[in-house]
C-alpha positions in Angstrom: -145.8 174.9 110.6 -142.1 175.1 111.5 -141.3 177.5 114.4 -137.6 178.4 114.5 -152.7 198.7 124.4 -152.2 196.9 127.5 -151.9 196.6 131.2 -148.2 196.0 131.7 -147.0 193.3 134.0 -143.9 194.8 135.7 -142.4 191.5 136.6 -142.3 190.7 132.9 -140.7 194.0 132.0 -137.9 194.0 134.5 -136.0 191.2 132.8 -136.7 189.1 129.8 -134.9 185.9 130.7 -137.8 183.8 129.4 -140.8 184.9 127.6 -140.0 184.3 124.1 -137.4 181.7 124.4 -140.3 179.4 123.7 -142.6 182.1 122.3 -141.2 185.0 120.3 -142.3 188.6 120.7 -141.9 191.1 117.9 -142.1 194.8 118.7 -143.8 196.9 116.1 -143.1 200.6 116.1 -145.5 203.5 115.8 -143.9 206.9 116.7 -147.4 208.5 117.0 -148.1 206.5 120.1 -144.9 207.4 122.0 -144.9 209.7 125.1 -141.2 210.5 124.6 -138.8 211.1 121.7 -139.1 208.1 119.3 -135.4 207.1 119.5 -135.5 207.1 123.3 -138.6 204.9 123.1 -136.8 202.5 120.8 -134.0 202.3 123.2 -136.5 201.5 126.0 -138.0 198.7 123.8 -134.6 197.3 123.0 -133.7 197.2 126.7 -136.6 194.7 127.1 -135.0 192.8 124.2 -137.8 191.6 121.9 -136.9 188.9 119.4 -137.1 191.6 116.7 -138.3 195.2 116.1 -140.3 196.0 113.0 -139.8 199.6 112.0 -143.2 200.3 110.6 -143.2 204.0 110.0 -144.5 203.6 106.5 -146.4 206.9 106.5 -143.0 208.7 106.1 -141.7 209.6 102.7 -139.0 207.1 101.6 -136.1 209.5 102.1 -137.2 210.3 105.6 -137.8 206.7 106.4 -134.3 205.8 105.2 -132.7 208.4 107.4 -134.8 207.2 110.4 -134.0 203.6 109.6 -130.3 204.3 109.6 -130.5 205.6 113.2 -132.8 202.9 114.4 -130.6 200.2 112.9 -127.7 201.6 114.9 -129.7 201.5 118.1 -130.9 197.9 117.5 -127.3 196.8 116.7 -126.1 198.3 120.0 -128.7 196.3 121.9 -128.3 193.2 119.7 -132.0 193.3 118.7 -132.7 192.3 115.1 -134.5 195.0 113.1 -136.9 194.4 110.2 -137.5 197.4 107.9 -141.0 198.0 106.4 -142.3 198.6 102.9 -139.2 200.5 101.5 -137.2 197.6 100.1 -134.9 199.8 98.0 -134.0 201.8 101.1 -133.2 198.5 102.9 -130.9 197.4 100.1 -129.2 200.8 100.1 -128.6 200.5 103.8 -127.2 197.0 103.3 -130.1 195.5 105.3 -131.6 192.1 104.4 -134.8 191.9 106.5 -138.0 193.5 105.2 -141.7 193.4 105.9 -143.9 194.1 102.9 -147.7 194.5 102.7 -149.0 191.5 100.8 -150.2 193.6 97.7 -146.7 195.0 97.4 -145.1 191.6 97.8 -147.4 190.3 95.1 -146.6 193.2 92.8 -142.9 193.0 93.3 -142.8 189.2 92.8 -144.6 189.6 89.5 -142.3 192.4 88.4 -139.3 190.3 89.4 -140.6 187.4 87.2 -141.0 189.7 84.2 -137.5 191.0 84.6 -136.1 187.5 84.8 -138.0 186.4 81.8 -137.0 189.5 79.7 -133.3 189.2 80.7 -133.2 193.0 80.4 -129.7 194.0 81.5 -130.7 197.7 81.5 -132.9 197.2 84.6 -130.7 198.7 87.3 -132.6 197.7 90.4 -135.5 195.3 90.7 -136.8 193.2 93.6 -135.5 189.7 94.1 -136.5 187.5 97.0 -132.9 186.3 97.2 -131.8 189.8 98.2 -133.4 189.3 101.6 -132.7 186.8 104.3 -136.0 187.6 106.0 -139.2 188.7 104.2 -142.4 189.1 106.2 -145.9 190.1 105.2 -149.3 190.5 106.8 -152.2 188.1 106.1 -155.9 188.2 106.9 -157.0 184.8 105.5 -155.7 181.3 105.0 -155.6 182.0 101.3 -153.4 185.1 102.0 -151.1 183.0 104.0 -150.7 180.3 101.4 -150.1 182.9 98.7 -147.5 184.6 100.9 -145.5 181.4 101.4 -145.6 180.8 97.6 -144.3 184.3 97.0 -141.3 183.7 99.1 -142.3 185.1 102.5 -140.2 183.6 105.4 -142.8 184.5 108.0 -146.3 186.1 108.3 -148.2 188.2 110.8 -151.8 187.1 111.0 -154.6 189.1 112.5 -156.2 190.8 114.0 -156.6 188.1 116.7 -158.1 190.1 119.6 -160.0 193.3 119.9 -157.8 196.3 119.4 -158.1 200.1 119.2 -156.1 200.0 116.1 -159.0 198.2 114.3 -162.0 200.0 116.0 -165.3 198.6 114.9 -163.8 195.5 113.3 -164.5 192.2 115.0 -161.4 190.2 115.7 -160.7 187.1 113.7 -159.9 185.1 116.8 -157.9 182.0 117.8 -159.6 179.6 115.4 -158.5 181.8 112.5 -154.9 181.8 113.8 -155.0 178.0 114.1 -156.2 177.6 110.5 -153.4 179.8 109.2 -150.8 178.0 111.2 -152.1 174.6 109.9 -152.0 175.8 106.3 -148.4 176.9 105.9 -144.9 175.8 107.0 -143.4 179.2 107.7 -143.6 180.9 111.1 -146.8 182.7 112.0 -147.0 185.6 114.5 -150.3 186.6 115.9 -151.1 190.4 115.8 -153.8 192.6 117.1 -154.6 193.1 120.8 -151.5 191.3 121.9 -150.5 192.4 125.4 -147.7 191.7 128.0 -149.7 188.7 129.2 -148.1 185.2 129.3 -151.5 183.5 129.5 -152.5 185.2 126.3 -149.2 184.2 124.7 -149.9 180.7 125.8 -153.2 180.7 124.0 -151.5 181.9 120.8 -148.9 179.2 121.1 -151.5 176.5 121.5 -152.8 177.4 118.1 -149.4 176.8 116.5 -148.1 180.4 116.5 -144.4 181.0 116.9 -145.0 184.3 118.5 -146.9 187.5 118.8 -146.6 191.2 117.9 -147.0 194.1 120.3 -147.3 197.7 119.1 -149.2 199.9 121.6 -147.7 198.3 124.7 -144.2 198.6 123.3 -144.6 202.2 122.4 -145.8 203.0 125.9 -143.3 201.1 128.0 
């Protein structure tokens, strides 16, 4: 592979000169976990300067998501934090944004539709999904087979999990570090561990040893 809900360690949060220079941290949003207005929380996250923010609010209707995304993109730009939109690829294109995270079933569906459109050469199709429209395409995987398929479909990175026990997946056993290693060994695109990731450099080191390029933090980021 080529790498281009937590107790918070205050020394890590004061200044991010390192973590992630060798191990990348992606912040994942969830406005339902915030203790303050969502945009204020995003500013707080951006002050910590993660390697990217995934705006995951996929429970919103597309028009509301687009309006929120416009505001969050402005915040991320002000802090020089890359932002990855989620699910609503048409909204991303309308906003002139070329980084998107798609659930694997949606990526699979859109890729199939794109191939049909290319083969039909139907000039009446006004807007269809094309991998080349996006500089960065991520997806979530839960097996080695998922990861291999994602790479074939044009994903440029994957999140793999859940690695550790997490309240977000109550009752479901974690897939663990061996699973993460198997995913990293199977594909050439960057892999980010997800699920139970904390502000814990020792934990990050264990992910890196399996071949992961980074990890994703949701709960901890939304409660900074």
